[in-house]
Structures are given as structure tokens and as C-alpha cells.
C-alpha positions as CSV (number, residue, x, y, z in Angstrom):
1,M,-92.9,67.3,-5.5
2,A,-89.5,66.4,-7.0
3,A,-85.9,67.7,-6.8
4,T,-83.7,68.5,-9.8
5,F,-79.9,68.0,-10.0
6,F,-79.4,71.6,-8.8
7,G,-81.6,71.2,-5.7
8,E,-84.5,73.2,-7.1
9,V,-87.9,71.8,-6.0
10,V,-90.4,71.5,-8.8
11,K,-93.8,70.0,-9.2
12,A,-93.9,66.5,-10.6
13,P,-96.1,66.1,-13.6
14,C,-99.5,64.6,-12.7
15,R,-101.5,62.4,-15.1
16,A,-104.7,62.4,-13.0
17,G,-106.3,65.2,-15.0
18,T,-105.2,63.8,-18.4
19,E,-106.5,60.3,-17.5
20,D,-109.9,61.7,-16.6
21,Q,-110.0,63.6,-19.9
22,E,-109.0,60.4,-21.8
23,E,-111.8,58.5,-20.2
24,E,-114.3,61.2,-21.0
25,E,-113.2,61.2,-24.6
26,E,-113.4,57.5,-24.8
27,G,-117.0,57.7,-23.4
28,R,-117.9,60.2,-26.1
29,R,-116.4,57.9,-28.8
30,E,-118.8,55.1,-27.8
31,T,-121.3,54.6,-30.6
32,A,-124.9,53.6,-30.5
33,E,-123.9,50.1,-31.8
34,D,-121.4,49.8,-28.8
35,R,-124.2,50.7,-26.4
36,E,-126.6,48.2,-28.0
37,V,-123.9,45.4,-27.7
38,R,-123.4,46.3,-24.0
39,R,-127.2,46.2,-23.4
40,Q,-127.5,42.8,-25.1
41,L,-124.6,41.4,-23.1
42,A,-126.1,42.6,-19.8
43,R,-129.4,41.1,-20.8
44,K,-127.7,37.8,-21.6
45,R,-126.0,37.8,-18.2
46,E,-129.3,38.2,-16.3
47,V,-130.2,35.4,-13.8
48,R,-133.7,34.0,-14.5
49,L,-135.7,31.6,-12.3
50,F,-138.4,29.5,-13.9
51,R,-140.4,26.3,-13.7
52,R,-139.1,23.7,-16.1
53,Q,-142.4,21.8,-16.2
54,T,-144.4,24.9,-17.4
55,K,-141.5,26.9,-18.9
56,T,-142.8,30.0,-17.0
57,S,-140.7,32.5,-15.1
58,L,-141.2,33.0,-11.4
59,E,-142.8,36.4,-10.9
60,V,-141.7,36.6,-7.2
61,S,-138.5,35.4,-5.5
62,L,-138.3,31.6,-4.9
63,L,-138.5,31.8,-1.1
64,E,-141.5,34.2,-1.3
65,K,-143.4,31.7,-3.4
66,Y,-142.1,28.7,-1.4
67,P,-141.5,30.0,2.2
68,C,-139.2,27.7,4.2
69,S,-137.8,27.2,7.7
70,K,-134.7,25.4,6.4
71,F,-132.8,26.2,3.2
72,I,-129.9,23.9,2.3
73,I,-127.5,25.0,-0.5
74,A,-124.9,22.8,-2.2
75,I,-122.5,24.6,-4.4
76,G,-120.0,22.7,-6.5
77,N,-120.0,19.1,-7.8
78,N,-118.8,17.4,-4.6
79,A,-121.3,19.2,-2.4
80,V,-124.1,18.5,-4.9
81,A,-123.1,14.8,-5.0
82,F,-123.2,14.6,-1.2
83,L,-126.7,16.1,-1.0
84,S,-127.9,13.9,-3.9
85,S,-126.8,10.7,-2.3
86,F,-127.4,11.3,1.4
87,V,-130.3,13.8,1.7
88,M,-132.3,13.7,-1.5
89,N,-132.2,9.9,-1.5
90,S,-133.9,9.8,2.0
91,G,-137.2,11.4,0.9
92,A,-139.4,12.5,-1.9
93,W,-138.4,15.9,-3.3
94,E,-140.3,18.0,-5.8
95,E,-138.7,20.4,-8.2
96,V,-139.9,24.0,-7.6
97,G,-137.5,26.0,-9.7
98,C,-134.5,26.3,-12.0
99,A,-132.0,29.1,-12.4
100,K,-130.8,29.9,-15.9
101,L,-127.6,31.9,-16.3
102,W,-124.8,32.4,-18.7
103,N,-121.2,33.7,-18.2
104,E,-117.7,33.1,-19.3
105,W,-117.3,29.9,-17.3
106,C,-120.7,28.2,-17.6
107,R,-124.0,27.9,-19.4
108,T,-126.7,26.2,-17.4
109,T,-128.8,23.4,-18.9
110,D,-132.5,22.8,-18.5
111,T,-132.4,19.2,-19.6
112,T,-134.3,16.7,-17.5
113,H,-131.3,14.3,-17.3
114,L,-128.9,16.0,-14.9
115,S,-125.4,14.7,-14.2
116,P,-122.4,15.9,-12.3
117,A,-120.7,16.8,-15.6
118,K,-123.4,19.4,-16.5
119,S,-123.9,22.9,-15.2
120,F,-127.3,23.4,-13.5
121,C,-128.9,25.2,-10.6
122,M,-132.0,23.5,-9.3
123,F,-134.4,24.0,-6.4
124,Y,-136.5,21.4,-4.6
125,H,-138.8,21.1,-1.6
126,L,-139.5,18.1,0.5
127,K,-143.0,16.7,-0.2
128,S,-143.6,15.5,3.3
129,N,-142.4,18.9,4.7
130,P,-142.5,21.7,2.1
131,S,-140.8,24.1,4.5
132,V,-137.5,22.4,3.7
133,V,-136.0,23.7,0.5
134,L,-132.9,22.5,-1.1
135,C,-130.6,24.0,-3.9
136,Q,-128.3,22.0,-6.0
137,C,-125.9,24.6,-7.7
138,N,-123.5,22.9,-9.9
139,C,-122.4,26.0,-11.8
140,Y,-120.3,29.1,-11.5
141,V,-122.2,32.3,-10.6
142,A,-120.1,35.2,-11.7
143,E,-119.4,38.2,-9.4
144,D,-121.8,40.5,-11.3
145,Q,-124.5,37.8,-11.1
146,Q,-124.4,37.0,-7.4
147,Y,-126.6,39.9,-6.3
148,Q,-129.1,38.9,-9.0
149,W,-129.1,35.3,-7.7
150,L,-129.6,36.4,-4.1
151,E,-132.5,38.7,-5.1
152,K,-134.2,36.1,-7.3
153,V,-133.9,33.4,-4.6
154,F,-134.2,35.3,-1.2
155,G,-136.1,38.4,-2.3
156,S,-135.7,42.0,-1.3
157,C,-137.0,41.5,2.3
158,P,-136.3,37.9,3.4
159,K,-137.8,36.2,6.4
160,K,-135.6,35.8,9.4
161,N,-137.3,32.7,10.8
162,M,-135.4,30.3,8.6
163,Q,-132.0,28.6,8.8
164,V,-129.6,28.4,5.9
165,I,-127.0,25.7,5.5
166,I,-124.3,26.1,2.8
167,L,-122.0,23.3,1.6
168,T,-119.0,23.9,-0.8
169,C,-115.4,23.1,-1.5
170,R,-112.1,25.0,-1.9
171,H,-108.7,23.8,-2.9
172,V,-106.4,23.1,0.1
173,T,-103.8,25.6,-1.3
174,D,-106.3,28.4,-0.4
175,Y,-106.2,27.4,3.3
176,K,-103.9,29.8,5.2
177,T,-102.1,28.3,8.2
178,S,-98.8,28.8,10.1
179,E,-98.2,25.0,9.6
180,S,-96.7,23.5,6.5
181,T,-99.4,22.6,4.0
182,S,-97.7,19.3,3.5
183,S,-98.7,18.4,7.0
184,L,-102.4,19.0,6.3
185,H,-104.5,15.8,5.9
186,S,-107.0,16.8,3.2
187,P,-109.9,16.7,2.7
188,F,-110.9,18.4,6.0
189,L,-114.0,20.4,7.0
190,K,-114.2,23.9,8.5
191,A,-117.3,26.0,9.4
192,L,-118.1,29.7,9.3
193,K,-121.4,31.0,10.8
194,T,-123.4,34.2,11.1
195,Q,-123.9,35.8,14.5
196,N,-127.5,34.6,14.7
197,F,-126.6,30.9,14.1
198,K,-126.7,29.5,17.7
199,E,-126.2,25.7,17.1
200,P,-122.7,24.3,17.7
201,P,-121.2,23.5,14.3
202,C,-120.1,19.9,13.7
203,C,-116.5,20.8,12.8
204,P,-113.9,23.4,13.9
205,L,-114.5,27.0,12.9
206,L,-112.5,28.6,10.1
207,E,-109.6,30.5,11.5
208,Q,-108.4,34.0,10.5
209,P,-107.0,35.2,8.2
210,N,-108.9,32.7,6.0
211,I,-111.7,34.0,3.9
212,V,-114.5,32.5,1.7
213,H,-115.2,33.3,-1.9
214,D,-117.8,33.6,-4.6
215,L,-121.4,32.6,-4.2
216,P,-120.9,30.9,-0.7
217,A,-119.4,34.2,0.6
218,A,-122.3,36.2,-1.0
219,V,-125.0,34.0,0.6
220,L,-123.3,34.1,4.0
221,S,-122.8,37.9,3.9
222,Y,-126.4,38.3,2.9
223,C,-127.6,36.3,5.8
224,Q,-125.3,38.2,8.2
225,V,-126.8,41.5,7.0
226,W,-130.4,40.3,7.3
227,K,-129.7,38.5,10.7
228,I,-130.6,35.1,9.2
229,P,-129.1,32.1,11.1
230,A,-126.7,30.6,8.6
231,V,-123.6,28.3,8.6
232,L,-121.2,27.5,5.8
233,Y,-119.4,24.1,5.8
234,L,-116.3,24.4,3.7
235,C,-114.4,21.3,2.6
236,Y,-110.7,21.9,1.8
237,T,-109.5,19.3,-0.7
238,D,-106.7,18.6,-3.1
239,V,-109.1,17.2,-5.7
240,M,-111.6,19.6,-7.1
241,K,-113.2,17.2,-9.6
242,L,-115.9,14.8,-8.4
243,D,-114.1,12.7,-5.8
244,L,-115.4,10.0,-3.5
245,I,-113.1,10.9,-0.6
246,T,-114.0,14.6,-0.8
247,V,-117.7,13.8,-0.9
248,E,-117.3,11.6,2.2
249,A,-115.6,14.4,4.0
250,F,-119.0,16.1,4.4
251,R,-120.4,13.1,6.4
252,P,-119.9,14.7,9.9
253,I,-122.7,17.2,8.8
254,L,-125.2,14.3,8.9
255,S,-125.1,14.3,12.7
256,S,-125.9,18.0,12.9
257,R,-129.3,19.2,14.1
258,S,-129.9,20.8,10.7
259,L,-129.7,17.5,8.7
260,K,-130.3,14.8,11.3
261,G,-134.0,14.3,10.6
262,L,-133.5,14.3,6.8
263,V,-131.1,11.4,6.4
264,K,-132.6,7.9,7.0
265,N,-130.5,5.1,5.3
266,I,-126.8,5.9,5.3
267,P,-125.5,2.5,4.0
268,Q,-127.9,2.7,1.1
269,S,-126.9,6.4,0.5
270,T,-123.2,5.3,0.4
271,E,-124.0,2.7,-2.3
272,I,-125.9,5.3,-4.4
273,L,-122.9,7.6,-4.1
274,K,-120.6,4.9,-5.4
275,K,-122.9,4.3,-8.4
276,L,-123.0,8.1,-9.0
277,M,-119.2,8.2,-9.1
278,T,-119.0,5.2,-11.5
279,T,-121.6,6.8,-13.8
280,N,-119.6,10.1,-13.8
281,E,-116.3,8.2,-14.5
282,I,-117.9,6.5,-17.5
283,Q,-119.3,9.8,-18.9
284,S,-115.9,11.5,-18.4
285,N,-114.2,8.7,-20.3
286,I,-116.6,9.2,-23.2
287,Y,-115.6,12.9,-23.6
288,T,-111.8,12.4,-23.2
């Protein structure tokens, strides 16, 4: 309602009806060619899982084909570098799958020579204990692709007798605190866990009102709904590119029950990490 200069109360004009009509008219104006373009774009944005060795798609979800008791997911270049140096270096791992996806921010590669500068999403299991599965996700999974990723990896009815560990990074400016951000000593580690995860995390829990984003949030929410024990280790850093100090910030996780038996030679892993950083620096200089 609105009042005129003379005190008369009149109904204010409402655009709700006209906006609906405009949307309907716009929908009618969509041509067959528009619909075909939309279909092709949706098809292009589909998440596909396949075996690189055989170039064949997985007909069932990854964890249905390779059941596991422990699923470790590294998301982002620093988390991927940490698992590559400290976990994958400590045992023989076999590639069991590769996710192929395309969006505005990334296009995954299926090359055999992976590097931190490339976008990829690979899955491995431990040869000596195939019930341990690991994911190296060095790519951006868009919001409309996250459910597809979860369905292709976990399946429609996941098993609850497994544990999920997620590692990722966020910029320190995303961290909400009553203290001054200048007093924060980054990088630092925080944990967020599902109700069914009973182990004590190896770092302080993430405080409210902080929230998590993107694929890590989708995985953790999925595990909470399906009552799967899961923990997210979130490293807040001021350097989002591949960074030695940020990677080292994940080291407290090595003492957790989840990873304790998987890491054997920490000094050797540290040397491998330094070589990885040097290689990445050389490659970065080539393209700049």
C-alpha cells in the first residue's frame, strides 16, 4: 500500500505478475537451436569417471567397484602436494580411476605426466591394502557438478563402514574471528567433522560462524547425511599457490590415527616435497 499527497491510500503497482509473464514469453521465444545448445553444454559439463589405461568408463560408482575402509581426499594444489610427498611416497599405489570434467575454471587432463600446474582428479588404492583409497583432486569442481562427482564416486547408497578424510586450503581472509586478522599466524589448521567421526582431531575445531565451501563442503555434507564418519582438515593460508610452508602446515595430520600407519619415512618425504616445489617453480618460470 502507498499514500498520496492528499492522504488517500492506494495500492502500489506490483510487477510480480508482469515479471512472470515476461519469463513465460521468454521461454516461448526459445528456439530449437537454443535448446540444442543448452543440451550440448549440459552434456559437456557431465562428470565422467574412467580408467586411463583402458580408456573405458566406470559403469558403477568408484567406491562400489573398489570398496574401501578409508578414503583420503586432497583438494587443491597444496593438499595434493602434501599427500603426494608424505603418503603416496610411503607405499605402492595403483591408479584405479580418473575423473574428467570441464567448466569455466578448469579442464582436466588425462596425460600420464601429472604436475601441480595441471588440472586433474585421480584415484588410487594402496596395493598392500586395497581398502585404502586416495583421491588427488587438483581441479575446480563447479557447483552444478558437485552432486555428479559425489554420485560417481560414492554411489547412490554408500557404505557406512568407512572413514573419510578431506584435506584442503582456504585463504586466511575467509576466516572469521573477533581478533584482528593481522594477529593471525598463517598458515594454521582447523578441523570440522561429522557427528559419527569419533576420533579426536589433531587440531582445533573450526569455530562458528565460519563455514566451508565448494567440493569439501559437499563431501562433508554428504557424509553427514549418510552417517559416514568424516573429518575435514582445513588449512588457512595467505598463499594459495603451491607453497612449501602451507604444505608443511598439514604435518600434524601425520600423527592422526587415520594416517599414522600410512607414512613411513618423513625425512625422505620432506626431501621429495622440496624437489616437487623446485620442479613446479621451474615449470612456472617457463610459462611466465
